[in-house]
C-alpha positions, 0 to 999 in steps of 0.5 A: 200293353205288350212290348216285344223286342228282339234281335236277329242275326241276319243283319239284312233288310227284311222283304215284306210278303204281300200274302194274306193274313193268316189265323194265329192257329195256322202257321204264319211263316211261309217260305217267303215270310219275313220278320216284318210280315210275321209282326204285321200278321200278329198285330192285325190278328191280335187287334182283330181278336181284342176288338171282337172281344170288346164287341162280344161283351158290349164293352164299347160305351164311348168307343175310346178303347176300341178305336185307340188300340193300335200296334207298331212294328219297327225293324232297324237292321238286326233289331225289331220292336213291336208295341201294342198300345191300348190307347187308354189308361183304363184298359186293365180295369176293363180286362181284369176288373177292379176291387172296391175302394177304401174311400169314395171320391177321385175321378171315378164319378166323373168318368162314370158320368161321362160314360153315362152321357155317351151311352145315353146319347147313343140309345143306352139305358132304354129302361131308365125313364128320362135318361136324357135329363142331365139330373137323371144322368148325374143320379145314375152315375152316382149310383153306379160309382157308389156300387163300384166303390163298394163292390168293385167290377168284374173284368171281361178278360178281353186282353188276357184271353188273347195275349196268352203264353201259347200265343207268345210262344207261337210268335217267338217260334214264327219270328225264329223261323222268319229270321232263319228265312230272312238270313237265308234270303240275304245269304242267297242274294249275296252269293248271286251278287258275287257270281 
């Protein structure tokens, strides 16, 4: 989960730009951008890339991770918050993998059985005979859970390849540029009111 907090020195309200979302390798900040627009563009871009990575790796068995990922950005005065919520507790295991366990048991078998049931329902495991049979599903879940207990799993880096130091440095720069623009807009507006 990604959590960004920060403060601007402008103290004014941000004006939302209704322009189009830009790719992260392009400059997000325009002369009409605001912190809220930078955060919105960043969140939409990141969510799109995370979902594309899950699709590419065919890591959408139940769809829970894919569907529940979201972000929120809030600006209150001169403070902003950005939260990327992955929606499920196992996202890190999908991203980084997991090592073998010391002893079998726990919730792994139940989680794998649920995953097998969902995947079998939607046409997965086409090479497994009688996969619609609950006993076959339980057996397959047992074998998969046993293998994970013994060998662990390999992650697909769907998150780690998106939330990089370079992307965060770019966000920081874009926010700084937007804050300067917001501050200039507030000052300009204030002077216009004085006239």
